[in-house]
C-alpha positions, -999 to +999 in steps of 0.1 A: -298+174-034-323+178-002-363+174-016-394+189-008-408+161+018-370+164+029-379+199+039-417+192+050-399+165+074-375+190+093-404+227+092-425+196+110-401+188+136-382+229+140-419+248+137-437+227+168-399+231+184-392+268+182-432+271+196-426+252+224-394+269+235-406+305+229-430+294+250-411+280+278-389+315+276-415+337+275-427+314+308-391+317+324-373+340+313-404+369+303-429+357+333-455+347+308-474+324+325-495+297+307-532+297+314-554+261+310-558+270+269-521+281+269-514+246+280-544+229+253-520+245+227-488+229+237-499+192+239-502+189+202-468+201+194-455+181+219-469+148+199-462+166+160-422+167+179-425+132+189-440+121+160-412+137+138-390+121+156-399+089+154-407+094+119-368+105+115-360+068+120-390+054+102-374+033+066-402+032+054-409+064+032-446+056+025-448+055+064-428+081+069-449+104+053-484+094+066-463+100+101-451+137+086-489+148+075-503+128+105-472+159+127-492+186+108-527+178+116-513+174+153-496+210+146-524+225+129-549+217+157-525+235+179-536+262+154-569+257+153-566+261+193-550+286+200-575+302+168-601+301+196-580+313+222-574+339+203-615+351+201-615+342+236-595+368+246-599+398+220-640+388+229-655+377+201-670+345+216-668+330+251-642+304+271-647+282+288-661+289+325-631+271+338-605+295+322-624+334+330-638+347+358-668+370+355-680+387+387-719+388+395-748+382+421-745+388+455-718+388+484-718+353+492-714+349+450-692+371+445-668+356+472-672+324+456-664+335+423-625+357+437-623+327+457-628+302+426-604+324+396-582+311+375-547+325+388-540+333+353-571+337+328-577+332+294-595+356+284-570+381+288-537+384+268-509+389+289-487+403+256-495+416+226-471+428+193-498+445+168-526+440+183-518+401+181-513+380+208-491+347+219-527+324+217-534+345+175-494+335+166-496+307+172-526+305+156-512+322+125-476+298+125-490+270+136-522+263+113-503+281+085-473+262+087-496+229+090-512+241+051-475+248+044-459+207+053-489+199+043-490+214+008-452+206+006-462+166+008-487+166-012-462+184-038-438+158-028-440+137-062-403+113-048-399+108-018 
């Protein structure tokens, strides 16, 4: 019989692994190349996968629980970055200047702006489904999944 904690551990491993797989499939099979903020969302998922793999090998149940909770926090971090990125895409707030492009000013400024523009802009959603961008889905799945994992850990009385 699988405990709630074991389910939380597997979810903490499978969720970021599946989201990373989806990101790479959309990149290499779908041609949706990541912007800078898209990469930022991947790094915490890499960390979560590594942490949960380490936790599978840890014998001490208290340390294992702490590692899975840490992985959940990494997943939540990716979700929060995704939420910020989605807000930039929807125009709720401005993104970082290194990741967005605005064109204004004199001819020289216009040329500099064009030459310094990122290849993949962070303020334009390259794909949406039901009005939600990939960054928005990352926010929903990662943050929601992290809260579920933490709740499952909290509710597991015995490991």
